N, C-alpha and C positions, 0 to 999 in steps of 0.2 A: 307514641313516639317509637319509631323502629330503630333497631340497632344494626342498620345496614352499613357495611363498609363502603367507603367511596371507591368507585371503579378506578382502575389504573389508567392514566392518560398516556396511551402508547404513542400518540402523535407528538406530544411535547417531549417525551422521553427519546423518541427517534431523532427529533431535531437536536436535542442536547448531545446525543451520541455522535451525530454527524459533525456538529460544531467542534466537539472535543477531538474527534479524529482529524479534522482539518488543522486544528491548532497543533496537534502532535506531529503531523506530517511537516508542518512549517518548522517546528523545533528540530526535527531530525534533519531537514534540509540545511538549516543554519549550522547545526553541529557538524555535519559532514563537510560543508564548505569551510568552516573554521579549521578543519583538519587537512585542508589542501585538496579536497576532491572537487571535481567539476560535476555538478549534479543537474540532471535534466529529468523531467517527467517522462515516463515511458508510455507511449501512446498506442501500443499494440496490445492485443489480447491473445492468450494461448487457447487454441481450439483443439481440444483433446480428440474429438471425433475425426477431424480432418488431419490431425497431427501436423499443424503448422501455425504460424503467427498470422493473425488476421486483424483487420481494422475493427475497432469496437462497433457494436451495433448502436444506432441512435436510440435515445430514450425520449419519448414524448411526454411532456409535462402538460396535463390537461388544464391546470390552473393558470399557467402563464401562456398556454397555447404556443409553446416553443419546443424545439428539438435540441437536446443537449448531448454532448460527447465528453465533456470535461471530467477528468478523474475516473475514467472507466478502464484504464489499462491495468494489466497485471504483469509484473509487480509495479509498485508505485514509482520507483526511481531507477535510472541507469546512471552509474557513477564512473568517472574516468579519473585516473591519477597517473601522472608521468613518473616513471622510476628512473634510476641512474643510467640506464642503457638506451635512452631515447625511445623506449617502448611505453605503452600505456597499459595499466592494469584496469580491467573492466569488472564491475560488480553490480549486481542487482540488489535493490533494497525494497523490502515490503514492510510497511509500517503497521503494527498492530499494538494497540494500547495495552492489551492483556498478554500479548506475546504468543497466542495460540492461533494456528491456522486451521481452517476447515478441511475436511477430507478432500474436497475438490481442489482447494489451493495447494495442498500437499502433493496431489497428483500433477498439478501444473508445475510445481517446483521440480519434481522429478523429471518431467519432460524437458524443462529448460536445461537442467544439468546434463541430461543424457544427449540432447540434440544440439544445444548451443555451446556446451562446455564452459559456461560462465557461472561462477559461484553466486549464490543468492543468500542474503542474510535477512533475518527478521529483526527489526528494531522494535523494542518494547520499553515501557517505563521501568526504571530501576527502583530499588528499595527506597532510596533517598530522593527527595524532591530535586528535579532538574537533571537527574542522571538517566542516561539512555543506554540500554544494553543492546549489543548486537550479537546475535547468535546465528552462526552459519548453518544452514540446513543441508 
Protein backbone atom coordinates (compact mmCIF):
# COMPACT_ATOMS: atom_id res chain seq x y z
CA UNK A 1 0.00 0.00 0.00
CA UNK A 2 1.42 3.34 -0.99
CA UNK A 3 0.95 6.64 0.78
CA UNK A 4 0.25 8.71 -2.33
CA UNK A 5 -1.72 11.88 -1.95
CA UNK A 6 -4.64 12.21 -4.34
CA UNK A 7 -3.90 14.68 -7.13
CA UNK A 8 -5.73 17.96 -7.09
CA UNK A 9 -8.61 18.10 -9.56
CA UNK A 10 -8.00 21.44 -11.29
CA UNK A 11 -10.86 20.94 -13.73
CA UNK A 12 -13.55 20.68 -11.06
CA UNK A 13 -11.96 23.47 -9.02
CA UNK A 14 -12.01 25.77 -12.06
CA UNK A 15 -15.66 24.95 -12.69
CA UNK A 16 -16.54 25.73 -9.06
CA UNK A 17 -14.61 29.03 -9.19
CA UNK A 18 -16.37 30.13 -12.40
CA UNK A 19 -19.76 29.26 -10.93
CA UNK A 20 -18.98 31.14 -7.73
CA UNK A 21 -17.84 34.15 -9.77
CA UNK A 22 -21.06 34.16 -11.81
CA UNK A 23 -23.17 33.92 -8.64
CA UNK A 24 -21.22 36.82 -7.11
CA UNK A 25 -21.66 38.96 -10.24
CA UNK A 26 -25.42 38.33 -10.09
CA UNK A 27 -25.51 39.39 -6.41
CA UNK A 28 -23.55 42.56 -7.20
CA UNK A 29 -25.92 43.37 -10.06
CA UNK A 30 -28.97 42.90 -7.82
CA UNK A 31 -27.37 44.99 -5.06
CA UNK A 32 -26.63 47.89 -7.39
CA UNK A 33 -30.12 47.78 -8.90
CA UNK A 34 -31.64 47.87 -5.40
CA UNK A 35 -29.63 51.06 -4.79
CA UNK A 36 -31.14 52.76 -7.85
CA UNK A 37 -28.44 52.11 -10.45
CA UNK A 38 -29.17 51.02 -14.01
CA UNK A 39 -26.73 48.14 -14.56
CA UNK A 40 -25.59 46.76 -17.91
CA UNK A 41 -22.87 44.31 -18.82
CA UNK A 42 -19.91 46.04 -20.46
CA UNK A 43 -19.17 44.35 -23.78
CA UNK A 44 -15.87 45.99 -24.70
CA UNK A 45 -12.30 45.10 -23.81
CA UNK A 46 -9.39 47.47 -23.14
CA UNK A 47 -6.49 46.89 -25.53
CA UNK A 48 -3.39 48.36 -23.90
CA UNK A 49 -1.20 47.84 -27.00
CA UNK A 50 -3.46 49.82 -29.33
CA UNK A 51 -4.63 52.09 -26.48
CA UNK A 52 -8.33 51.84 -27.29
CA UNK A 53 -11.52 49.91 -26.54
CA UNK A 54 -12.06 46.92 -28.80
CA UNK A 55 -14.63 44.19 -29.25
CA UNK A 56 -13.62 41.05 -27.36
CA UNK A 57 -12.04 38.23 -29.30
CA UNK A 58 -14.16 35.13 -29.78
CA UNK A 59 -13.34 32.06 -27.73
CA UNK A 60 -13.71 28.67 -29.37
CA UNK A 61 -14.96 25.83 -27.18
CA UNK A 62 -13.75 22.54 -28.69
CA UNK A 63 -16.13 20.47 -26.55
CA UNK A 64 -19.34 22.17 -27.70
CA UNK A 65 -17.81 23.22 -31.05
CA UNK A 66 -19.15 26.74 -30.59
CA UNK A 67 -17.81 30.28 -30.40
CA UNK A 68 -18.55 32.34 -27.31
CA UNK A 69 -18.29 36.02 -26.49
CA UNK A 70 -20.27 36.26 -23.26
CA UNK A 71 -18.64 37.63 -20.13
CA UNK A 72 -15.43 38.70 -21.80
CA UNK A 73 -15.59 42.46 -21.27
CA UNK A 74 -13.51 44.42 -18.81
CA UNK A 75 -14.82 45.76 -16.49
CA UNK A 76 -17.90 43.64 -15.80
CA UNK A 77 -20.58 46.32 -15.53
CA UNK A 78 -21.28 49.88 -16.58
CA UNK A 79 -23.75 51.60 -14.24
CA UNK A 80 -25.87 54.74 -14.65
CA UNK A 81 -27.69 56.73 -12.01
CA UNK A 82 -29.62 59.95 -12.47
CA UNK A 83 -28.79 62.76 -10.08
CA UNK A 84 -30.87 65.84 -9.17
CA UNK A 85 -29.62 67.96 -12.06
CA UNK A 86 -30.97 65.70 -14.85
CA UNK A 87 -27.44 64.43 -15.42
CA UNK A 88 -26.28 60.86 -15.17
CA UNK A 89 -23.50 59.52 -13.00
CA UNK A 90 -21.53 56.79 -14.79
CA UNK A 91 -19.39 54.21 -13.05
CA UNK A 92 -17.64 50.97 -13.98
CA UNK A 93 -17.77 47.94 -11.67
CA UNK A 94 -15.36 44.99 -11.73
CA UNK A 95 -16.43 42.00 -9.61
CA UNK A 96 -13.73 40.09 -7.74
CA UNK A 97 -14.63 37.64 -5.00
CA UNK A 98 -11.32 38.19 -3.21
CA UNK A 99 -11.07 41.89 -4.14
CA UNK A 100 -7.63 41.79 -5.75
CA UNK A 101 -6.88 42.74 -9.34
CA UNK A 102 -4.12 41.25 -11.47
CA UNK A 103 -1.36 43.60 -12.71
CA UNK A 104 -2.89 43.64 -16.22
CA UNK A 105 -6.30 44.52 -14.77
CA UNK A 106 -4.72 47.34 -12.74
CA UNK A 107 -3.16 48.72 -15.93
CA UNK A 108 -6.54 48.54 -17.66
CA UNK A 109 -8.14 50.42 -14.74
CA UNK A 110 -5.51 53.16 -15.03
CA UNK A 111 -6.14 53.41 -18.80
CA UNK A 112 -9.91 53.75 -18.25
CA UNK A 113 -9.48 56.50 -15.66
CA UNK A 114 -6.89 58.34 -17.74
CA UNK A 115 -8.65 58.17 -21.13
CA UNK A 116 -12.37 57.83 -20.33
CA UNK A 117 -12.41 59.75 -17.01
CA UNK A 118 -14.93 57.32 -15.54
CA UNK A 119 -14.42 56.01 -12.00
CA UNK A 120 -14.03 52.26 -11.58
CA UNK A 121 -14.84 50.31 -8.43
CA UNK A 122 -14.02 46.77 -7.43
CA UNK A 123 -16.82 44.82 -5.77
CA UNK A 124 -15.67 42.17 -3.31
CA UNK A 125 -17.20 40.00 -0.62
CA UNK A 126 -17.38 41.60 2.80
CA UNK A 127 -16.48 40.20 6.20
CA UNK A 128 -20.09 39.24 6.95
CA UNK A 129 -22.22 36.99 4.80
CA UNK A 130 -24.19 38.91 2.17
CA UNK A 131 -22.19 42.13 2.50
CA UNK A 132 -20.59 43.54 -0.65
CA UNK A 133 -17.72 46.02 -0.42
CA UNK A 134 -17.10 48.60 -3.16
CA UNK A 135 -13.60 50.04 -3.36
CA UNK A 136 -12.82 52.79 -5.87
CA UNK A 137 -9.53 52.28 -7.67
